[in-house]
C-alpha positions in Angstrom: -92.5 53.6 -20.8 -91.3 54.1 -24.3 -89.8 51.3 -26.4 -86.4 52.9 -26.1 -86.7 53.1 -22.3 -87.8 49.5 -22.1 -84.9 48.3 -24.3 -82.4 50.1 -22.2 -83.8 49.0 -18.8 -84.3 45.4 -20.0 -80.8 45.3 -21.6 -79.2 46.6 -18.4 -81.1 43.9 -16.3 -80.1 41.1 -18.6 -76.4 42.2 -18.6 -76.5 42.4 -14.8 -78.1 38.9 -14.6 -75.4 37.6 -16.9 -72.6 39.0 -14.7 -74.3 37.8 -11.5 -74.7 34.2 -12.9 -71.1 34.2 -14.0 -70.0 35.3 -10.5 -72.4 33.1 -8.4 -72.6 29.9 -10.5 -69.1 29.3 -12.1 -70.1 25.8 -13.2 -73.0 27.1 -15.3 -72.7 27.8 -19.0 -74.0 31.3 -19.4 -74.6 32.5 -23.0 -76.2 35.4 -24.8 -78.4 34.0 -27.6 -79.3 36.7 -30.0 -80.5 40.1 -29.0 -82.1 40.1 -25.5 -81.9 36.3 -24.7 -79.8 34.9 -21.9 -79.5 31.1 -21.6 -78.1 29.4 -18.5 -77.2 25.7 -18.6 -76.6 24.1 -15.3 -74.3 21.2 -14.5 -77.1 18.7 -14.8 -77.9 19.9 -18.4 -81.1 21.7 -17.5 -81.6 25.2 -18.8 -83.1 28.5 -17.8 -83.9 31.1 -20.4 -84.3 34.8 -19.6 -85.4 37.2 -22.3 -87.0 40.5 -22.9 -90.4 40.6 -24.5 -90.9 44.0 -26.1 -94.6 43.7 -27.0 -95.5 43.2 -23.3 -92.6 45.4 -22.0 -91.6 42.5 -19.7 -88.7 40.2 -18.9 -89.7 36.6 -19.2 -88.0 33.7 -17.3 -88.5 30.1 -18.4 -87.2 27.7 -15.7 -87.7 24.0 -14.9 -90.4 25.1 -12.4 -92.3 27.2 -14.8 -92.6 30.5 -16.6 -92.5 33.9 -15.0 -93.1 37.5 -16.2 -91.5 40.6 -14.7 -92.6 44.2 -15.3 -90.7 47.3 -14.4 -92.6 49.2 -11.6 -90.5 52.4 -12.0 -87.9 51.2 -9.5 -87.4 47.4 -10.0 -88.5 44.5 -12.2 -91.3 42.7 -10.3 -93.1 39.4 -10.9 -96.5 40.1 -12.3 -98.1 37.4 -10.1 -96.5 37.8 -6.7 -94.5 41.0 -6.9 -91.1 39.3 -6.2 -88.1 41.3 -7.3 -86.3 39.9 -10.4 -82.9 39.0 -8.9 -84.5 37.5 -5.8 -86.9 35.4 -7.8 -84.3 34.2 -10.3 -82.0 33.3 -7.4 -84.7 31.2 -5.9 -85.5 29.5 -9.3 -81.8 28.9 -10.0 -81.4 27.4 -6.5 -84.3 25.0 -7.1 -83.0 24.1 -10.5 -79.4 23.6 -9.6 -79.9 21.9 -6.3 -77.5 24.3 -4.6 -78.0 27.8 -3.1 -77.7 30.6 -5.7 -77.6 34.2 -4.6 -77.6 36.7 -7.5 -76.8 40.3 -6.8 -76.8 43.2 -9.2 
């Protein structure tokens, strides 16, 4: 994957995540912080940060429960450890962090 392809795919994924969070978690404060960084602050003040990492060609997620890396497999962004799809994994992480069910759809 070229750098340009990565930037487009990662940018699209981050924009879709931003829209999904705004729709699914209206009480969360969702902000774009600089180029390629999405910060979600939950009602309890805890934060989740999702960003693109160009050198690794990955999307990184920092949540209360840990850090996760996602790589594009030609079809979807997948967790490099367990193969979970990005939106499903972030939904699970956001649910754990917020204490309420969160279902993000693209």
